[in-house]
N, C-alpha and C positions, 0 to 999 in steps of 0.2 A: 392796678398799676404794675408794669414789668419793670423789674430793677436789673441793673448791669450785674451779670453773674460774677459772684465773688465779692460784691460790695457789701457795705453795712446794711443797705436797704435789702439786699438779697437774703443776708442773715436774718433780719427781722422778719421778713416774709416767711422764711423757712421755719422760724420759731412758732409759726401758726398761733399767734396771740397768746403764747405762753410767756412767762418771764425769761429774761435773758441773764444768765449768771456770768458775773465778771470776776475772774480770779487773777491773781497776780503773783509774781515772784516776791521773794523776801526783800529784794533790792527796791521794790516799788513801795514807797511809803504812802500813807494815807493822804498826805498833802499832795502827792502826785497822782494818785489814783482818782481822787475825788473830782478834780477838774476834767479828767478824761471822761469819766462816767457822765458828768454834767454835760459834756459836749455831745455825747451820744443822745441823752435825754432831749437836748435842745433840737437836734436833727430829727428825732422821732418821738415827739411828745406823747404819742398814744401807746408806745411800747414801754414796758416795765423792765428797767435794768437794775439788777440787784448787785451791789458792790460787796463782795465777800470780805474786804478789808473792814468795812464798817458793820458787817452782819455777825461775824464770829469774833469775839474778844479774845478768846484763848483757844488753844488746841483742844482742850476738853469740850468746849462748846461745839467745835467742828465735829468731833468724834461722836457726840450725843445727838447732834441734830442733822448732819449731812445725810445719813441713810434714810431718814424720814422725809427730807426736804427735797432730795435731788430729782425725784420724778416730776416735781412741779416746773421744772426748767425745760424750755424748749430748744435752747442753744447756749453756747458758752463763748466767751471771749478771754483769752489769755493776755494779760499785760505784762510785758517784760521790760527791764531797763538794761541796756548794753553795758558791758564791763570789758576791761582788758583790751582796749583797742590795739590792734596790730601795728607795731612801729612802722613808720613810713607810708601809711595809707592816708588817703585824702578823707578828712572827716566829713566833707560835703558830698562824697561819692555814695556808693550804695552801702548797704548794711555791712558792716565790717567789725562789729564787736560781738562777744559772746553773749548769748541770751539763755538764761537758765531758768528752770522751774524746780520747785521742791517736790517732795514725795506726796504731799497732799494734793497739789495741782495734778500730778501724775494720775493719782487715783480718780480725781474729777474728770480728767480727760478720758481715762479709760471708761468710765461710766458713760459719758456722752457718746463716745465711739461705739460702745456695744449697744447702746439704745438707738443708734442710727441718727443721732442729733447732731447739728452742725457745730463746729468748733473753728473759730477764727483766732488770729494772733495779732496783737497790736504792739509793735516793737518801738521802744523809745530810744533814740541816740541823740541826745540833745545836740543841736536844736531841731533835728528831724524826727518825724514819726513815720512808721510804715504800717499799713494795713496789709496783712498777709493772709490769703485764703488757702494757699497750698504750702504745706510744710511737713518736715519730718521731725520726730522727737527721738533723739539719740541718747543712750545712757552714757554717763560719765564713767570713766575707768574706776575712779575713786568717788563714791557717792556718799552724800550725807543727806539728812532730811531737808535741808535748805538748798542744797545743789545736787539734785538727783539726775537731771537730764538736761541736755542743750536742745534748743529749737533752731532749726536751719531751713530757709526757704527751699522748696523742692518742687520745680515746675512739673514733675511727673505725678505728683500727688493729686488725688481728686479734690475738687473744691470743697472746703470745710471738713476735710476727712484726713487728719494728719496720719502719715505713715509712722511706723515705729514698732519696736519690740520691747520697749521699756516695761510694759505691763501687758496683761492678757488683752489684746485687742480682738474684736470680732474679725472675721476673714474679709469682710466687705463693708463699705460704708453704704448707707441707704439713701444717700443724697442724690437728688435729681437735678438736672440742668445741664446746659450746654458747657462745653469746655471753653474757658477764657482766661486771660491773664490773671496772675496771682498776687502781685505786689503793687501797691500804690503808695506814693510818698507825699508827705505834707510837712510844713513847718509848724513848730509850736509857737 
């Protein structure tokens, strides 16, 4: 079956029957991540989605296990929850809140990027959600482990290949597929 380029189906196909790793920002609590991951599982019951929020209990778990486990993942999805809405913007318009990831997610994306594996972004701005296949990761001027970099839609990025200089990326993404739109919106 051929999937729409940049869609969840396309990401699942590109994962080539390997597990799909789902990472999230510190603002995404388990109670929010779990139903999102469940919705992916309902859409693609044959795919294996691994929710990092329930996989690693503490940072020490991640430090100990991630280096051994990362090669088993064929793709990644970053879940973020918007914050700091710009005053005067329409909350029902496009993405208008800041979406951040922490240092651990930055390391994870760096791994997927260097390995040529696809990375998508699922942005939540209640009541809307956005599936984003083309984006850039920009460093914050003042970084912390929880707020390391921001994600921003970028129409010139390759599908599932985030641009950025926050961590050592490979020069190119190894994704294939035609160029197509990057953002789709839905309601929670």
